[in-house]
N, C-alpha and C positions, 0 to 999 in steps of 0.2 A: 582950317582951310585945306581942302583936298586939291592936289595937283595931278593933272592928267596929261601925259605926253601926247602931243598931236603933231601929225605930219600932213602936209598937203603935197599931192603928187599929180602931175599932168600925165594921164594915161593914154595909151595908144598914139604916142608921138615920140619923136626923138628931139623935139624942140620945146623949150619953155614957151608958155602962153599959147600953145596949140593943144590939140587933143581934148580930153575931158578931165577937169580938175576934180579930185576927190580928197576928202579929209579921212585920215586914219587915226583912230584913238585906241590906245592900248590900255586895257583895264585888268584889274585883278579879279573883279566880279562884276556882274551886270549892275548898272545903276538903275534906279526906277525908270520905267519907260518914258514917263513925262519929262524926266531930266535929260535922257538921251535925245528925245524929240526937241527939247529946247536948245540943246547944244547944236543939233543939226540945223535948226532954224537960224541960230546965231551965225553958224558957219556960212549959211546961205549958198551952199553948193548943191549941185544936183544930188549928190549922195555923200553921206558920212558913214564910214564903216567902223564898227566897234569889234575888236577882237579880244579874246581871253585865252591864255595858254591852257591847253589840256595836256594829258599825259602823252598823247600822240597828236600833235597838230594844234589847231586853234578853233575855238567856236567863233562864229561870225554872225553879225546882224548888220542890216543896212537901213538908213533912214534918209528920206528926202527932207526938205524943209517943212513938209506938212504931214507925211505918213511914213510908216515902216513898210518896206517892200519885200517881196518874196525872194528876189534874186537881183543882184547887180554885178555886172561883169567888170566895169571899169574900176569900181571901188575894190573889188576882190583883187584885180591885177595890181592896184595901188598898194593894197595891204601886203601882197607878196613882195612887191618891190621894196617896201620898207624893211620887211623881215630879211630879205636876201642882202640888200645893199646898205642898210643903216644899222641893222642889229646882228649882222654876221650869222644868219641862220645857216647851219652847217651842211644840211642835206640838199640834194639836187631837186627835191620835190617837197612841197608843203601841202598838207591835207587840212582843209577847212571843213567844219561841220556846221551845217545850217539846219535848224528845226523846220524850216519851210522848204528847203531845196535839197536836203540830203548832203551827201559827201561830195565835196568839190576839191579838185586837185589843181595845183599850179606848179609847173616845172620851168626851169631856167635853161635855155640853150643859147650860150653866148650872151648876147644882150637882149634876147627876145624872151618874153615870158609867155607861156602857153597855158590858157585856161582849159581845163578838162571839165566840161559841163554836160548835163543831160540834154539831149536833143529834144526840142519841143515837138509835140504832136500837132500837126497843122492840117487843116481841111479847107478845101475851096468852098466858098459859099456864094450865094446869089448876091449880086450887087444891089444894095438897097438905096432908097432915096436919101436916107440919113447919111450914108457914106458919100454920096454925090454932093450933098450940101456941105459936108465937112471939107471936101476937096475943092469944091467949086469947079469941078470938071468930072468927066466920065473916065473911071479907071478901066484898064484893060482886064484885070482880074482882081478879085478880093479873096483873101484867106483869113481864117481865124485860128489863132494859136491858143495856148492856155490862158495868156493874159492880154494879148494884143491883137488888133486887127492889122492886116497887111494889105495895102493897096499897090498893085503892080501898075505902073504907068508906062506909056509908050516909049519914052526916051529919057536919057540922062538930063536933057534940057528941061523936060517937064518936072523932074524931081527938083532940079536946081532952082527953077523959077516959081515953084509952088508957093502960094500964099493961102494956107488953109484958114477956114473959119474956126478959130480956136474956141470960141464960145460953144460952137456945135460939137467940136471934138471933145470938149469937157463933158458932154452929155452921153458919150459912148459908155456903155457898161463894160469897161476894159481899163487896163492900166494906161493904154495909149494907142496911138495910130502910127504904124510904120508905113512909109512910102518908099518905093524901090523901083529900079529899072536896070536894064542891062547897061554896063558901063562902056565907055569909049576906050579907055586905056587900062581898065581893070575889068574883072568879071562882072561885078555889079556894084551899084551905088545905092545909098539910102539916106533918109532923114527920119527922125523920130520925134513925135509930138505927144506930150503927156500933161496937159494943163490940169487934168483931174488928179494928177499925182504931184502937183506943185512944180512941174517943170514944163514950161511952154514948148521949148525945143531943147532936147538933150544934145550936147556936142558930139559925143561918140557913145554908143550904147552896146556894150558887149553882150548883154542878155538878149537884146533884140536879134542878134545874129544866131542865137540858137533856133530862132524861127526862120530867119532868112536862109541859113545854110541848107536845110533840107529842101526848101523851095527852089533855090537856084542850082543845087546839085542835080535835082530832077530835070530842070529846064535845060541845063548846059551839058548834062551827062558827064560831070566832072566831080571828083572827090576833093581836089585841092583847088582853092580859089583865092583871089585877092580882092578885097573890097575897100571902098572909101565911103565914109559918111560925110555928106556934103553940107555940113553945118558951117557957120562962119569960122569957127576954130579949126574944123576939119580933123580927120583921123584916118589912119590906115590899119587894116586888120588882115591877118593871114587866117584863112578859114579852111578847116579840114573836116569833111563829113565822114563819120565812122559809125554809121548805124545809129544806135541809141545814145551814143555820145558824140560830141563834136569838140574840136580843138580850135580855140580862138587865140591867135598870137598877136602880140604887139610890144612896143617899147614903152618906156616911161622915163620921166625926169622929175627929180625932187625939186620942189619950189620953196617949201617952208618947213622949219622944225621949231616947235615951241611948246608951251605949257598952257593948259586951261586951269584957271583957278575957280573952284566952286565950293560953296559951303556945304 
C-alpha cells in the first residue's frame, strides 16, 4: 500500500470556505496518468496539483476531475502555500517547472503569494452567434486567448446575474469561457465557465487572469489592478501587468492535511 501526502488549500482568500479549493499531492515520481486522473476525480475539486522535488524547485502538473490542463493558477498558489507554510520551504521564491507552461515562479511577500506567469496572447475577434447563444445576451466585445474565450459585458451586474447555457459553452473549442466587466469597487470583475474541462463554474481562476490582465491593462491604462471573481465562493486577486509576464497575488488558507492510500 502506497501512502501519498495530500493537502487541501482554499486559494485566493483569507477565509476558509471561500476562494478556490485545490488539492496538492507531493510525489517522489509521477504516478501513471490514469492513476493521477482517478485521484483528481476522487478529490472532485476543480484542480489537483501534483508536485515532485527537483534539484532546483519542483515539477508540477494539474488535473481537473476529467482532464489534465496546461496551466492552473490557484492550484499552483496552493502548492506554494503548502511548501512555504507546511513544509518550511527556506527560500523566498519557489520555481515550478511545467512541461506544458514552462517555468513558473511563486514568491511570498508577507502573507501574499505572487504567481509569476507568462502573459497570454489575446486578440479581439468578431462576436459570433455561438458566443451569443452561450451567453444568452449580446457581449460588448469578445477576445480569444491561447485556451479561453473572453466576453466583455456592459456592467458588473451583467456578469453577476449571467446564466450561460452551459451545454452550448461545452461545445466551444476552448478550455472555457471567461466573462468580465469593469468593476464598481475594484478594477474589473469576472466569472469563468469550463464544462468541457469538467468544471461548470470555477470559483477563482488564476490562469484566466493571464488573459484578463492584458485586456484590462489596455482598457484602463493601468499596470496594477485589483480584481474580484464573482463566483458563489468569491475571490480577490492583485494583478500586475509586466509585458510578457504578469503577477497574480492572493492569500490562502489550509483546510485539510491527510494521506491517500493507493495500491
